[in-house]
PAKOL-707222 format. One line per field, with one value per residue: residue number from 0; residue in three letters; x, y, z of N, C-alpha, C, CB in turn. Coordinates in Angstrom, 1 decimal, decimal comma. Glycine has a CB too. Example, Ala and Ser with C-alpha at 12.3 -4.5 7.8 and 13.67 -1.06 7.14 Angstrom:
% PAKOL-707222
seq <- 0 | 1
type <- ALA | SER
nx <- 13,2 | 12,8
ny <- -5,7 | -2,2
nz <- 7,8 | 7,1
cax <- 12,3 | 13,7
cay <- -4,5 | -1,1
caz <- 7,8 | 7,1
cx <- 13,2 | 12,9
cy <- -3,3 | 0,0
cz <- 7,8 | 7,9
cbx <- 11,3 | 14,1
cby <- -4,5 | -0,6
cbz <- 9,0 | 5,7
This chain:
% PAKOL-707222
seq <- 0 | 1 | 2 | 3 | 4 | 5 | 6 | 7 | 8 | 9 | 10 | 11 | 12 | 13 | 14 | 15 | 16 | 17 | 18 | 19 | 20 | 21 | 22 | 23 | 24 | 25 | 26 | 27 | 28 | 29 | 30 | 31 | 32 | 33 | 34 | 35 | 36 | 37 | 38 | 39 | 40 | 41 | 42 | 43 | 44 | 45 | 46 | 47 | 48 | 49 | 50 | 51 | 52 | 53 | 54 | 55 | 56 | 57 | 58 | 59 | 60 | 61 | 62 | 63 | 64 | 65 | 66 | 67 | 68 | 69 | 70 | 71 | 72 | 73 | 74 | 75 | 76 | 77 | 78 | 79 | 80 | 81 | 82 | 83 | 84 | 85 | 86 | 87 | 88 | 89 | 90 | 91 | 92 | 93 | 94 | 95 | 96 | 97 | 98 | 99 | 100 | 101 | 102 | 103 | 104 | 105 | 106 | 107 | 108 | 109 | 110 | 111 | 112 | 113 | 114 | 115 | 116 | 117 | 118 | 119 | 120 | 121 | 122 | 123 | 124 | 125 | 126 | 127 | 128 | 129 | 130 | 131 | 132 | 133 | 134 | 135 | 136 | 137 | 138 | 139 | 140 | 141 | 142 | 143 | 144 | 145 | 146 | 147 | 148 | 149 | 150 | 151 | 152 | 153 | 154 | 155 | 156 | 157 | 158 | 159 | 160 | 161 | 162 | 163 | 164 | 165 | 166
type <- MET | ALA | LEU | ARG | VAL | LEU | ALA | ALA | GLU | ALA | VAL | SER | SER | LEU | GLY | LEU | ARG | ARG | ALA | MET | PRO | VAL | LEU | SER | SER | ALA | GLN | PRO | GLN | PHE | LEU | GLN | VAL | PHE | SER | GLN | ASN | PHE | ALA | SER | VAL | ALA | LYS | ASP | LEU | VAL | TYR | GLN | ASP | SER | HIS | GLU | TRP | ALA | LYS | VAL | GLU | GLY | ASP | THR | ALA | THR | VAL | GLY | ILE | SER | ASP | PHE | ALA | GLN | ALA | GLU | LEU | GLY | ASP | ILE | VAL | TYR | VAL | GLU | LEU | PRO | GLU | VAL | GLY | SER | GLU | VAL | LYS | LYS | GLY | GLU | GLN | PHE | GLY | VAL | ILE | GLU | SER | VAL | LYS | ALA | ALA | SER | ASP | VAL | ASN | SER | PRO | VAL | SER | GLY | GLU | VAL | SER | ALA | VAL | ASN | ASP | ALA | LEU | THR | ASP | GLU | SER | SER | LYS | VAL | ASN | LYS | GLU | PRO | TYR | SER | GLY | GLY | TRP | LEU | MET | LYS | VAL | LYS | LEU | SER | ASP | LYS | GLY | GLU | LEU | LYS | ASP | LEU | MET | ASP | ALA | THR | LYS | TYR | GLU | ASP | HIS | CYS | ALA | LYS | GLY | ASP | HIS
nx <- -10,3 | -9,6 | -8,7 | -5,8 | -4,4 | -3,6 | -2,5 | -0,4 | 1,1 | 1,6 | 3,4 | 5,6 | 6,2 | 7,6 | 9,8 | 9,7 | 9,6 | 6,8 | 6,7 | 6,6 | 7,2 | 4,2 | 3,0 | 2,7 | -0,3 | 0,1 | 0,8 | -0,7 | -3,8 | -3,9 | -1,5 | -1,5 | -3,7 | -2,3 | 0,0 | -1,5 | -2,2 | 0,3 | 1,5 | 4,3 | 6,3 | 7,7 | 10,9 | 12,3 | 10,4 | 8,0 | 4,6 | 0,8 | -1,6 | -3,9 | -3,2 | -1,5 | 1,4 | 4,6 | 7,7 | 10,1 | 12,1 | 14,5 | 12,5 | 10,3 | 7,5 | 7,0 | 3,8 | 1,7 | -0,2 | -0,1 | 1,5 | -0,1 | -2,9 | -3,3 | -3,7 | -5,7 | -7,8 | -8,0 | -8,3 | -7,3 | -9,2 | -9,8 | -8,3 | -8,8 | -7,1 | -5,7 | -5,6 | -2,9 | -1,0 | -3,1 | -3,7 | -3,4 | -4,2 | -2,6 | -4,0 | -6,2 | -8,8 | -7,6 | -8,1 | -9,5 | -9,6 | -10,8 | -12,0 | -12,7 | -14,1 | -14,6 | -15,0 | -12,6 | -11,8 | -8,8 | -6,2 | -4,0 | -0,8 | 0,7 | 1,0 | 0,9 | 1,8 | 0,6 | 2,5 | 3,1 | 0,9 | 0,6 | -0,1 | 0,2 | -1,4 | -3,9 | -4,4 | -3,4 | -4,4 | -3,9 | -1,2 | -0,6 | -1,7 | 0,5 | 3,1 | 3,1 | 5,0 | 6,4 | 6,3 | 3,6 | 2,8 | 1,1 | 1,0 | 3,1 | 4,1 | 4,6 | 6,5 | 4,6 | 4,9 | 7,4 | 7,5 | 5,4 | 6,0 | 7,0 | 4,7 | 3,7 | 4,0 | 7,3 | 8,7 | 8,9 | 6,9 | 4,7 | 4,5 | 3,5 | 1,2 | -0,3 | -0,1 | -1,6 | -4,0 | -5,3 | -6,8
ny <- 17,8 | 19,9 | 20,7 | 19,1 | 19,8 | 21,9 | 21,7 | 20,2 | 22,2 | 24,1 | 22,1 | 21,9 | 24,4 | 24,9 | 23,7 | 20,7 | 17,0 | 15,0 | 12,6 | 11,5 | 9,8 | 7,8 | 9,2 | 8,0 | 7,1 | 8,4 | 11,3 | 14,7 | 15,3 | 17,1 | 16,8 | 14,3 | 13,8 | 15,3 | 13,6 | 11,4 | 12,6 | 12,4 | 9,9 | 7,3 | 6,3 | 3,9 | 3,4 | 1,4 | -0,4 | -0,7 | 0,7 | 0,2 | 2,1 | 1,7 | 1,4 | -0,6 | -2,7 | -3,9 | -5,9 | -7,1 | -9,7 | -11,5 | -14,0 | -13,5 | -11,6 | -9,8 | -8,6 | -6,0 | -3,5 | 0,2 | 2,5 | 5,1 | 3,9 | 1,6 | 4,2 | 5,4 | 3,9 | 3,1 | 1,6 | -2,0 | -4,8 | -7,2 | -10,0 | -11,0 | -13,6 | -15,2 | -18,3 | -20,6 | -21,6 | -20,9 | -19,0 | -15,2 | -12,4 | -9,6 | -6,6 | -7,8 | -8,3 | -9,8 | -10,4 | -9,5 | -6,3 | -5,5 | -2,8 | -0,9 | 1,2 | 0,7 | -1,8 | -3,1 | -4,0 | -5,7 | -5,7 | -7,5 | -6,1 | -7,6 | -10,4 | -13,9 | -17,4 | -17,8 | -17,9 | -17,9 | -16,7 | -14,3 | -16,1 | -14,9 | -12,6 | -13,2 | -14,0 | -11,2 | -9,1 | -6,0 | -5,5 | -5,1 | -2,0 | -1,3 | -2,2 | -1,7 | -2,1 | -4,3 | -6,4 | -6,8 | -7,6 | -9,0 | -11,4 | -13,6 | -13,9 | -15,9 | -14,9 | -14,7 | -12,8 | -10,5 | -8,4 | -6,8 | -5,2 | -3,1 | -1,0 | -0,3 | 2,3 | 4,2 | 4,8 | 7,6 | 8,8 | 7,3 | 9,1 | 11,1 | 10,8 | 10,0 | 12,7 | 14,4 | 13,5 | 11,5 | 9,3
nz <- -1,1 | -2,1 | 0,3 | 0,9 | -1,4 | -0,8 | 1,2 | 0,2 | -0,9 | 0,9 | 2,2 | 0,2 | 0,0 | 2,4 | 2,3 | 2,9 | 2,9 | 1,1 | 1,8 | 4,7 | 7,6 | 9,2 | 12,1 | 15,8 | 17,6 | 19,8 | 19,2 | 19,0 | 18,2 | 15,3 | 14,4 | 13,6 | 11,3 | 9,9 | 9,0 | 8,1 | 5,7 | 4,4 | 3,9 | 4,0 | 1,8 | 0,3 | -1,4 | -2,2 | -3,9 | -6,3 | -7,4 | -7,6 | -9,6 | -7,8 | -5,0 | -4,3 | -3,6 | -4,9 | -4,2 | -6,2 | -6,0 | -7,6 | -9,3 | -7,7 | -6,5 | -3,6 | -2,3 | -1,1 | 0,6 | -0,1 | 2,8 | 2,3 | 1,8 | 3,9 | 5,5 | 5,0 | 5,1 | 7,7 | 11,4 | 10,4 | 10,7 | 9,4 | 6,9 | 3,9 | 1,9 | -0,9 | -1,9 | -1,5 | -4,5 | -5,8 | -9,1 | -9,8 | -11,2 | -13,0 | -12,0 | -11,3 | -8,7 | -6,0 | -3,3 | 0,0 | 1,9 | 5,5 | 7,3 | 10,3 | 8,9 | 6,2 | 3,5 | 1,4 | -1,9 | -2,9 | -5,3 | -7,5 | -8,2 | -10,0 | -12,4 | -11,5 | -9,8 | -6,9 | -4,0 | -1,2 | 1,2 | 3,9 | 6,4 | 9,4 | 9,3 | 9,9 | 12,4 | 13,7 | 12,0 | 12,3 | 11,7 | 9,1 | 9,1 | 11,0 | 9,9 | 7,0 | 5,2 | 5,8 | 7,8 | 7,3 | 4,8 | 2,2 | 0,3 | -1,5 | -4,9 | -7,8 | -10,4 | -13,6 | -15,9 | -16,4 | -17,6 | -16,9 | -15,3 | -16,1 | -16,4 | -13,7 | -11,0 | -10,0 | -6,9 | -6,8 | -8,7 | -7,6 | -5,3 | -6,2 | -7,2 | -5,4 | -4,1 | -5,7 | -5,8 | -7,3 | -7,4
cax <- -9,4 | -8,6 | -7,6 | -5,1 | -3,8 | -3,3 | -1,2 | 0,8 | 1,7 | 2,4 | 4,9 | 6,3 | 6,8 | 8,4 | 10,9 | 9,4 | 9,2 | 5,9 | 7,3 | 6,8 | 6,8 | 3,3 | 3,2 | 2,2 | -1,5 | 0,2 | 0,8 | -1,7 | -4,8 | -3,5 | -0,2 | -2,1 | -4,3 | -1,4 | 0,6 | -2,1 | -2,1 | 1,7 | 2,4 | 5,3 | 6,2 | 9,0 | 11,7 | 12,5 | 9,0 | 7,1 | 3,6 | -0,2 | -2,6 | -4,9 | -2,4 | -1,0 | 3,1 | 5,4 | 8,8 | 10,7 | 13,2 | 14,5 | 11,2 | 8,8 | 7,2 | 6,0 | 2,9 | 1,1 | -1,1 | 0,8 | 1,2 | -1,7 | -4,0 | -3,7 | -4,2 | -7,3 | -8,8 | -8,1 | -8,2 | -7,8 | -9,6 | -9,8 | -7,8 | -8,9 | -6,0 | -6,0 | -4,9 | -1,4 | -0,8 | -4,0 | -3,2 | -3,8 | -3,6 | -2,3 | -5,1 | -7,5 | -8,9 | -6,9 | -8,2 | -10,6 | -9,2 | -11,9 | -11,6 | -13,8 | -14,2 | -15,2 | -14,4 | -12,0 | -10,9 | -7,2 | -5,9 | -2,5 | -0,1 | 1,4 | 0,1 | 1,6 | 1,2 | 0,5 | 3,8 | 2,8 | 0,4 | 0,9 | -0,8 | 0,0 | -2,4 | -5,4 | -4,6 | -3,0 | -4,5 | -3,4 | 0,3 | -1,0 | -1,4 | 1,6 | 4,1 | 2,6 | 6,1 | 7,1 | 5,6 | 2,4 | 2,7 | -0,3 | 1,4 | 4,0 | 3,7 | 5,8 | 6,0 | 4,8 | 5,6 | 8,5 | 7,1 | 4,3 | 6,3 | 7,3 | 3,6 | 4,0 | 5,1 | 8,4 | 8,3 | 8,5 | 5,7 | 3,5 | 4,1 | 3,1 | 0,1 | -1,1 | -0,5 | -2,3 | -5,5 | -5,3 | -7,3
cay <- 17,9 | 21,4 | 20,7 | 18,2 | 20,8 | 23,1 | 21,2 | 19,7 | 23,4 | 24,6 | 21,2 | 22,4 | 26,0 | 25,1 | 22,6 | 19,9 | 15,8 | 14,8 | 11,2 | 11,7 | 8,6 | 7,8 | 9,9 | 7,1 | 7,9 | 9,4 | 12,5 | 15,4 | 14,9 | 17,5 | 16,0 | 12,5 | 14,5 | 15,8 | 12,5 | 10,8 | 13,1 | 12,3 | 8,5 | 7,3 | 5,4 | 2,5 | 3,8 | -0,1 | -0,9 | -0,5 | 0,8 | 0,2 | 3,3 | 1,6 | 1,6 | -2,1 | -2,3 | -5,0 | -5,9 | -8,0 | -10,2 | -12,7 | -13,9 | -13,6 | -10,3 | -9,7 | -8,2 | -5,6 | -2,3 | 1,2 | 3,3 | 5,7 | 3,0 | 1,7 | 5,2 | 5,7 | 2,6 | 2,9 | 0,1 | -3,3 | -5,6 | -8,4 | -9,8 | -12,1 | -13,8 | -16,1 | -19,8 | -20,8 | -22,3 | -20,2 | -17,7 | -14,0 | -11,6 | -8,3 | -5,3 | -8,2 | -8,5 | -11,2 | -10,5 | -8,1 | -6,0 | -5,0 | -2,0 | -0,1 | 1,9 | -0,2 | -3,4 | -2,8 | -5,1 | -5,9 | -5,9 | -7,7 | -5,4 | -8,4 | -11,8 | -15,2 | -18,2 | -17,6 | -19,0 | -18,0 | -15,8 | -14,2 | -16,4 | -14,0 | -11,5 | -14,3 | -13,2 | -9,9 | -8,2 | -4,7 | -5,6 | -4,2 | -0,7 | -0,9 | -2,6 | -2,1 | -3,0 | -5,7 | -7,6 | -6,6 | -7,7 | -10,2 | -12,5 | -13,5 | -14,5 | -16,3 | -14,0 | -15,6 | -12,2 | -9,8 | -7,1 | -6,1 | -4,7 | -1,5 | -0,1 | 0,1 | 3,5 | 4,3 | 5,7 | 9,4 | 8,7 | 7,4 | 10,0 | 12,7 | 10,1 | 10,4 | 14,1 | 14,6 | 12,9 | 10,9 | 7,8
caz <- -2,0 | -2,0 | 1,7 | 0,4 | -2,4 | -0,2 | 2,0 | -0,6 | -1,5 | 2,1 | 2,5 | -0,4 | 0,0 | 3,6 | 1,9 | 3,9 | 1,8 | 1,2 | 2,6 | 6,0 | 7,9 | 9,8 | 13,4 | 16,5 | 17,7 | 21,0 | 18,9 | 19,4 | 16,8 | 14,0 | 13,6 | 13,0 | 10,1 | 8,6 | 8,7 | 7,5 | 4,1 | 4,0 | 4,4 | 3,9 | 0,2 | 0,5 | -2,5 | -3,2 | -4,3 | -7,2 | -7,3 | -8,7 | -9,0 | -6,4 | -4,0 | -3,9 | -4,1 | -5,2 | -4,4 | -6,9 | -5,6 | -8,6 | -10,2 | -6,8 | -6,0 | -2,2 | -2,8 | 0,2 | 0,4 | 0,7 | 4,0 | 2,3 | 1,4 | 5,4 | 6,4 | 4,3 | 5,7 | 9,0 | 11,7 | 10,0 | 11,3 | 8,7 | 5,9 | 2,8 | 1,0 | -2,0 | -1,5 | -2,0 | -5,8 | -6,7 | -9,8 | -10,1 | -12,5 | -12,8 | -11,9 | -11,1 | -7,4 | -5,0 | -1,8 | 0,8 | 3,3 | 6,0 | 8,3 | 10,8 | 7,9 | 4,9 | 3,1 | 0,2 | -2,4 | -3,5 | -6,6 | -8,0 | -9,5 | -11,0 | -12,4 | -11,5 | -8,9 | -5,2 | -3,5 | 0,2 | 2,2 | 5,1 | 7,5 | 10,6 | 9,4 | 10,5 | 14,0 | 13,9 | 11,1 | 12,1 | 11,3 | 7,7 | 9,6 | 11,8 | 9,7 | 5,8 | 4,1 | 6,0 | 8,7 | 7,0 | 3,0 | 2,0 | -0,4 | -2,6 | -6,1 | -8,7 | -11,8 | -14,9 | -16,6 | -15,8 | -18,6 | -16,1 | -14,1 | -16,5 | -15,8 | -12,3 | -10,6 | -9,1 | -5,5 | -7,0 | -9,5 | -6,7 | -4,0 | -6,9 | -7,7 | -4,0 | -3,9 | -6,8 | -5,6 | -8,3 | -6,2
cx <- -8,4 | -7,7 | -6,0 | -4,1 | -3,1 | -2,3 | -0,3 | 1,8 | 2,3 | 4,0 | 6,1 | 7,2 | 8,2 | 9,6 | 10,9 | 9,0 | 7,8 | 5,9 | 7,3 | 6,5 | 5,4 | 3,6 | 2,5 | 1,0 | -1,1 | 0,5 | -0,5 | -2,5 | -4,8 | -2,4 | -0,5 | -2,6 | -3,5 | -0,5 | -0,1 | -1,9 | -0,5 | 2,4 | 3,4 | 5,5 | 7,9 | 10,0 | 12,6 | 11,2 | 8,4 | 5,2 | 2,2 | -1,1 | -3,8 | -4,1 | -1,6 | 0,5 | 3,7 | 6,7 | 9,8 | 12,1 | 13,5 | 13,0 | 9,9 | 9,1 | 6,3 | 5,2 | 2,3 | 0,0 | 0,2 | 0,6 | -0,3 | -2,7 | -4,6 | -4,0 | -5,5 | -8,5 | -9,0 | -7,7 | -8,5 | -8,0 | -10,1 | -9,1 | -8,3 | -7,7 | -6,4 | -5,2 | -3,5 | -1,5 | -2,0 | -3,0 | -3,9 | -2,9 | -3,5 | -4,0 | -6,2 | -7,7 | -8,1 | -7,7 | -9,1 | -9,8 | -10,6 | -11,2 | -12,8 | -14,6 | -15,4 | -14,5 | -14,1 | -11,6 | -9,1 | -6,9 | -4,4 | -2,2 | 0,6 | 0,4 | 1,3 | 0,7 | 1,8 | 1,3 | 3,5 | 1,9 | 1,0 | 0,2 | -0,6 | -0,8 | -3,7 | -5,3 | -4,2 | -3,2 | -4,1 | -1,9 | -0,1 | -0,6 | 0,0 | 2,9 | 3,6 | 3,8 | 6,7 | 6,4 | 4,0 | 1,7 | 1,8 | 0,4 | 2,4 | 3,6 | 4,8 | 5,8 | 6,1 | 5,0 | 5,8 | 7,9 | 6,1 | 4,8 | 6,5 | 5,9 | 3,3 | 4,4 | 5,9 | 7,7 | 7,9 | 7,5 | 4,6 | 3,1 | 3,2 | 1,5 | -1,1 | -1,5 | -1,7 | -4,2 | -6,2 | -5,6 | -8,6
cy <- 19,0 | 21,3 | 20,0 | 18,8 | 21,5 | 22,9 | 20,9 | 20,6 | 23,9 | 23,7 | 21,7 | 23,6 | 26,0 | 24,1 | 21,5 | 18,7 | 15,4 | 13,0 | 11,1 | 10,1 | 8,7 | 8,6 | 8,6 | 8,3 | 8,3 | 11,0 | 13,7 | 15,4 | 15,8 | 17,0 | 14,5 | 12,6 | 14,8 | 14,7 | 11,4 | 11,3 | 12,7 | 11,3 | 8,3 | 6,3 | 4,8 | 3,1 | 2,7 | -0,8 | -0,4 | 0,0 | 0,7 | 1,5 | 3,1 | 1,2 | 0,3 | -1,8 | -3,9 | -4,6 | -7,1 | -8,3 | -11,8 | -12,9 | -14,1 | -12,0 | -10,6 | -8,8 | -7,2 | -4,4 | -1,1 | 1,8 | 4,2 | 5,4 | 2,6 | 2,7 | 5,4 | 4,9 | 2,7 | 1,5 | -1,1 | -4,0 | -7,0 | -8,8 | -11,0 | -12,5 | -14,9 | -17,5 | -19,9 | -21,5 | -21,7 | -19,0 | -16,2 | -13,4 | -10,4 | -7,4 | -6,1 | -8,4 | -10,2 | -11,6 | -9,2 | -8,0 | -5,3 | -4,0 | -2,1 | 0,7 | 1,4 | -1,5 | -2,7 | -3,8 | -4,8 | -6,5 | -6,6 | -7,1 | -6,4 | -9,8 | -13,1 | -16,3 | -17,8 | -18,7 | -19,2 | -16,7 | -15,8 | -14,4 | -15,6 | -12,9 | -12,2 | -13,9 | -11,8 | -9,0 | -6,8 | -4,4 | -4,9 | -2,8 | -0,3 | -1,2 | -2,6 | -2,6 | -3,6 | -6,4 | -7,7 | -7,2 | -9,0 | -11,5 | -12,2 | -14,4 | -14,8 | -15,7 | -15,0 | -14,2 | -10,9 | -8,4 | -6,3 | -5,0 | -3,3 | -0,8 | 0,3 | 1,2 | 3,2 | 5,0 | 7,1 | 9,4 | 8,6 | 8,4 | 11,3 | 12,0 | 10,5 | 11,9 | 14,9 | 14,3 | 12,2 | 8,9 | 7,6
cz <- -2,2 | -0,6 | 1,4 | -0,7 | -1,7 | 0,8 | 1,6 | -0,8 | -0,5 | 2,2 | 1,6 | -0,2 | 1,7 | 3,2 | 2,8 | 2,7 | 2,3 | 2,0 | 3,7 | 6,7 | 9,1 | 11,4 | 14,3 | 17,1 | 19,2 | 20,6 | 18,7 | 17,7 | 15,0 | 13,6 | 12,9 | 11,6 | 9,1 | 8,5 | 8,0 | 5,4 | 3,6 | 4,2 | 3,7 | 2,6 | 0,9 | -1,1 | -3,2 | -3,7 | -5,6 | -7,3 | -8,3 | -8,3 | -7,6 | -5,0 | -3,7 | -4,3 | -4,2 | -5,2 | -4,9 | -6,3 | -6,7 | -9,7 | -9,3 | -6,3 | -4,8 | -2,6 | -1,1 | -0,4 | 1,0 | 2,0 | 3,8 | 2,2 | 3,0 | 6,0 | 6,0 | 5,0 | 6,9 | 9,9 | 10,9 | 10,7 | 11,2 | 7,6 | 5,3 | 2,4 | 0,2 | -1,2 | -2,1 | -3,4 | -6,7 | -7,9 | -9,8 | -11,0 | -12,3 | -12,8 | -11,5 | -9,2 | -6,8 | -3,8 | -1,2 | 1,8 | 4,0 | 7,3 | 9,1 | 10,0 | 6,5 | 4,6 | 1,6 | -1,3 | -2,7 | -4,5 | -7,0 | -8,5 | -10,1 | -11,2 | -11,9 | -10,5 | -7,4 | -4,5 | -2,1 | 0,3 | 3,2 | 6,4 | 9,5 | 10,9 | 10,0 | 11,6 | 14,4 | 12,8 | 10,6 | 12,1 | 9,7 | 8,0 | 9,8 | 10,7 | 7,7 | 4,6 | 4,5 | 6,7 | 8,3 | 5,5 | 3,6 | 0,9 | -1,4 | -3,9 | -7,0 | -9,8 | -12,7 | -16,0 | -16,0 | -16,2 | -18,0 | -15,5 | -14,7 | -16,3 | -14,7 | -12,0 | -9,8 | -7,8 | -5,5 | -7,6 | -8,6 | -5,8 | -5,0 | -7,3 | -6,2 | -3,7 | -4,6 | -6,5 | -6,4 | -7,9 | -6,3
cbx <- -10,0 | -9,7 | -8,4 | -6,0 | -4,6 | -4,4 | -1,3 | 0,5 | 0,9 | 1,2 | 4,6 | 5,7 | 4,9 | 7,5 | 12,3 | 8,1 | 10,3 | 5,3 | 8,5 | 5,9 | 8,1 | 2,9 | 2,4 | 3,4 | -3,0 | 1,5 | 1,3 | -1,1 | -6,6 | -3,5 | 1,1 | -3,7 | -5,0 | -0,4 | 1,1 | -3,4 | -2,4 | 2,4 | 1,6 | 5,9 | 6,2 | 8,1 | 12,4 | 13,3 | 8,0 | 7,4 | 3,9 | -1,0 | -3,6 | -6,2 | -3,3 | -1,8 | 4,2 | 5,1 | 9,1 | 10,7 | 13,1 | 14,6 | 11,1 | 8,8 | 6,5 | 6,7 | 2,0 | 2,4 | -2,9 | 1,0 | 2,6 | -2,0 | -3,3 | -2,9 | -3,4 | -7,3 | -8,2 | -9,2 | -8,7 | -7,2 | -10,2 | -10,7 | -6,5 | -9,6 | -4,7 | -5,3 | -5,7 | -0,4 | -0,8 | -5,2 | -3,1 | -3,9 | -4,2 | -1,1 | -5,5 | -7,7 | -10,7 | -5,2 | -6,7 | -12,4 | -7,7 | -12,9 | -11,1 | -13,3 | -12,9 | -15,0 | -15,6 | -10,9 | -11,7 | -6,4 | -6,0 | -2,2 | 0,9 | 3,1 | -0,6 | 3,2 | 1,3 | -1,1 | 5,5 | 4,2 | -0,8 | 1,3 | -0,2 | 1,0 | -2,7 | -5,6 | -3,8 | -1,7 | -5,3 | -3,9 | 1,2 | -2,8 | -2,0 | 1,7 | 4,6 | 1,8 | 7,0 | 8,4 | 5,7 | 2,3 | 4,5 | -2,0 | 0,4 | 5,4 | 2,9 | 6,0 | 7,0 | 3,2 | 5,1 | 10,1 | 6,5 | 3,6 | 7,5 | 7,9 | 2,6 | 4,7 | 4,7 | 9,6 | 9,4 | 9,4 | 5,7 | 3,5 | 5,8 | 4,5 | 0,5 | -0,1 | 0,6 | -1,6 | -6,3 | -3,9 | -7,1
cby <- 17,6 | 22,9 | 19,7 | 17,1 | 21,6 | 23,8 | 20,3 | 19,2 | 24,2 | 24,3 | 19,3 | 22,5 | 27,5 | 24,6 | 23,2 | 20,5 | 14,4 | 15,3 | 10,9 | 13,0 | 7,9 | 6,4 | 11,7 | 6,5 | 7,0 | 8,8 | 12,2 | 17,0 | 15,3 | 18,8 | 15,7 | 11,6 | 15,7 | 17,4 | 12,2 | 11,1 | 15,1 | 13,1 | 7,0 | 7,0 | 6,8 | 0,1 | 4,8 | -1,6 | -0,4 | -1,5 | 1,6 | -1,3 | 3,5 | 0,3 | 2,2 | -3,7 | -1,2 | -5,7 | -5,3 | -7,4 | -10,3 | -14,2 | -15,2 | -15,0 | -9,4 | -9,3 | -9,6 | -5,0 | -2,4 | 2,2 | 4,4 | 6,2 | 1,6 | 1,3 | 6,5 | 5,1 | 1,1 | 3,2 | -0,2 | -4,0 | -5,1 | -8,6 | -9,5 | -11,8 | -14,0 | -15,5 | -21,2 | -21,6 | -23,9 | -19,3 | -18,1 | -13,4 | -11,7 | -7,9 | -4,3 | -9,7 | -8,3 | -10,8 | -10,5 | -8,4 | -4,9 | -6,3 | -0,6 | 0,7 | 2,1 | 0,6 | -5,2 | -2,1 | -5,5 | -6,4 | -4,7 | -8,6 | -4,0 | -8,9 | -12,1 | -15,0 | -19,7 | -17,7 | -18,4 | -18,0 | -16,1 | -13,1 | -18,0 | -13,4 | -10,9 | -16,2 | -14,0 | -9,9 | -8,2 | -4,0 | -7,4 | -4,2 | -0,6 | -1,8 | -4,0 | -1,0 | -2,5 | -5,6 | -7,2 | -5,3 | -8,1 | -9,1 | -13,0 | -13,8 | -13,5 | -17,7 | -12,5 | -16,8 | -12,2 | -10,3 | -7,5 | -7,0 | -5,3 | -1,2 | -0,4 | -0,7 | 4,8 | 5,2 | 5,7 | 10,5 | 7,6 | 6,6 | 10,7 | 13,4 | 8,1 | 10,0 | 14,9 | 13,6 | 13,8 | 11,4 | 7,9
cbz <- -2,8 | -1,9 | 3,3 | -0,1 | -3,3 | 0,2 | 2,7 | -1,8 | -2,1 | 3,7 | 2,1 | -1,1 | 0,5 | 5,0 | 1,8 | 5,1 | 1,7 | -0,1 | 2,4 | 6,6 | 8,3 | 9,7 | 13,4 | 17,6 | 17,5 | 22,1 | 17,9 | 20,1 | 17,5 | 13,8 | 14,8 | 14,2 | 10,5 | 8,8 | 9,8 | 8,3 | 4,1 | 4,4 | 4,4 | 5,1 | -1,9 | 0,3 | -2,1 | -2,3 | -3,2 | -7,7 | -6,9 | -8,8 | -10,4 | -6,6 | -2,8 | -4,9 | -2,6 | -6,4 | -3,5 | -8,3 | -3,7 | -7,6 | -11,5 | -5,1 | -7,1 | -0,8 | -3,7 | 1,3 | 1,6 | 0,1 | 4,3 | 1,6 | 0,3 | 6,1 | 6,4 | 2,6 | 5,5 | 9,1 | 12,6 | 9,3 | 11,7 | 8,5 | 6,0 | 1,7 | 1,5 | -3,6 | -2,1 | -0,9 | -5,8 | -5,6 | -11,1 | -9,1 | -13,7 | -14,0 | -13,4 | -12,1 | -7,1 | -4,3 | -1,3 | 1,5 | 3,3 | 6,6 | 7,9 | 11,8 | 7,5 | 3,5 | 3,2 | 0,8 | -3,8 | -2,7 | -7,1 | -8,7 | -9,3 | -10,4 | -14,3 | -11,0 | -9,3 | -4,6 | -3,6 | 1,1 | 2,5 | 5,0 | 7,3 | 10,7 | 7,9 | 10,6 | 15,0 | 14,3 | 11,2 | 13,0 | 11,4 | 7,2 | 10,7 | 13,4 | 10,8 | 5,4 | 3,4 | 6,8 | 10,6 | 7,3 | 1,8 | 0,8 | -1,0 | -2,1 | -6,8 | -8,9 | -12,3 | -15,4 | -17,8 | -16,4 | -20,0 | -15,1 | -13,4 | -18,1 | -15,9 | -11,8 | -10,0 | -9,7 | -4,4 | -7,9 | -10,5 | -6,2 | -2,9 | -8,7 | -8,0 | -2,6 | -4,4 | -8,0 | -5,3 | -9,1 | -4,4
């Protein structure tokens, strides 16, 4: 925890941004560690404090986990998703992500009916690591209460949440 605070202060004093993209595995080890602590944050999404994101388009939200979350989990080896047509509730578990480090529940940032799931993750769960904000999305939800979105964090608040270690 102290190391993250120290790193955040160092980055700030150097005038660097915390939201750096994750570096490739070809980078030196010390840069890989640095990049994991300062994962990228997509500006057009809203975030839940448990590191799930939602991208709202009309009455549908695409849901996934953040770059920070996938970096903390490590190499993802299995993703369990809900059935299309099932109901999900904001803050409640809808799936599980297993990595080489641990299995983690995934909670929905919104409520509604699951209209699609990312079947590509069945054969290539690593997409969540490689493309957390695009090809690694988990499900699409037809929103039942758009008012819930006001309780989610914008990108700036989420960056602060990650930097403070409030997770």
